[in-house]
C-alpha positions, 0 to 999 in steps of 0.5 A: 500500500502506498504511503505518504512518503512514496507519493512524489510531487509532480513539480512543474513550473508554468511556462512564460506563455501558459494561460490557464483558460479554465481557471481564468473562467472559474475565477471570472464566474466566481466574481459574477456569482458574487454580483448575482449574490448581492443582487438578490439579497434584498429579496431573501427572507433571512438576511439581517437588517443590515441591507439597504432595503428589504423587498416586499416580495421573496422566494424560496428559490432565491433563499436557496440560491443565496445560501448555496452561492455563499458556500463556495464562491469566495472559497473558490476565488481565494484558492485560484488567487493563491494559484495565480499569485504563486505563478506571478511571484515566480514568473516576475520575481519579488520586486516586480511582484510587489510593484504589480500587486501594488498597482492591481490591488492596493491602488484600486482599493485606495482609489475606489474605497472613498467613492464607493463608501460615499455612494453606498452610504447615501444609498443605504440612507435612501433605502431606509427612508423609502421603506420606513418613511423616516426623515433623513436624520432618523434614517441616518440613525438607523444605519447599520454599524458597518456603515457608521464605523461602529464595527471598525473601518467599513470595508464593504464588499472591498474586503476581498481586495483587502484580504488579497492585499494582506495575503500578498503581503504575507507572501512577501514577508513569510516566503524569504523566512521559509526559504532562508531559515525555516525550510532551506532544504524544502523538506516542509514544502515537499511534505505538503506537496506530497500531502496535496498530491495524495489528496487530489489523486484520490476520490476522497481528497476533497473530504480530506482537505475539508478537514483543514477547514474545521478548526477555523469554521468552528470559530464562525458565529453568524449562522451563515457559514463564513462570517462576513468581513465587511468591516474592520482593519483587523480581520475576523480571525476565523474568516481570515484563516479559512480564506487564507487556507484556500489561498495557501492551497492554491499556492501549493497547487501551482507548484504541481499544476499537473494535479489540475487534471484530478479536478476534472477526474473527480468532478462528479464525485465532488459534485455528489458530495457537494449536493449531499452536504449542502442538502444536509446544511439546508435540512439542519437549518430548517429543522433548527431554525430557532434552536433553544439556548441549550443546544444552539451552540451544538447545532452551530458547531455541527453546521460549521463542521458540515460547512467546512466539507461542503465548501471544499467539495463544492469548490473543487467540483465547480473548478472541475466542471469549469475546466471541462467546459472552458479549458479552450480559449473563448473570446467571450470568456476572455472579455468577461475575464477582463471586465469582471474585476471592474464589474465586481468593484463597482457593482454594489451601488448599481444593483442596490440602486435598482433594488431600492427602486423596485422594493415597494412594488408587488411584482413577481420576483422574476420580474424584479430580477429583470429590473435589477440585473437588466439595467445593472448589466448594461451600466457595468458593460457600458462603463467598462467598454467605453470608460475602462477597457482602453483607458488608464483605468483599464491599464491599472486594473488589468494591464494594457489591452 
């Protein structure tokens, strides 16, 4: 029987011209799912009062889609971010890497945060007024904590960018320490290479990797999987650790890109695990919607443990199927990939504006989705095509076209 030490990692560096089309598409769709996730939030029945508006209509379909999309989208995004950060670091070198990440991540964060905070603050006040008929001062008094700094620096949806900046900073700080002092012979890294290879080369691999997430998942308190990170310069340790582990997994995956074939190979197995585990999560939530205090913490621990496995299996299944259908270059997918960063940066005030407009009306939820996503999509596309793609802003976000 093979042992861990008998597994040899298939270390292989990406070529200078290699482009991972399937992974590009996966990362793009993870961001697009995020736009959809926020776009339906006003119609979901179990969100808290922190959203800008609560629609008069709702749907169990949207409730499920909202929950399921939260299970895997950002986990997938950070896994792929780690993969591409490893590629970029070793392709360009540390100095060029720092320059690139400062331009692509830090500068957009500093540039867009003030604008987005002002827009979102104004929209949240308007949304509260439109639903409650309160005066402006009364509506301002009802703003959620993350909008009025009570919970720390209001990162809003730009928390993903902030986390990426921190992860890249950790790469720059930690890698030289590992290289020069802790692991100069690469024994530790080779051990994790073998461990990752053994996991991904077996049908049970996604479950084994899910074990890594149990610890930080047990630190979640929001009853909605990974806690929101929309505020605070100091991240919530549990959320930061979960996404950091996915990022690290992606970093090590790029050391052995040949392992990507196993995402395709076991996609159906991982999909089966995913459906079963998400089904279990939904069932537990329905059965224990209002648990008494005596068992609440036990139920929360069970949910978070199942969530650890559900996220990993769903993320790996998602990547596997995306690699099957989008492994070849497609002009439309490349265009979406180029535009997704801009779209995700600015989408929140756009979709929230239309959510507030349609919230009071007793229209069918499908019609409301059309009124939210139709004009929002047009605005995001027009601003990208004519204001970003071939301008200095496009060069800042994605490089020259």
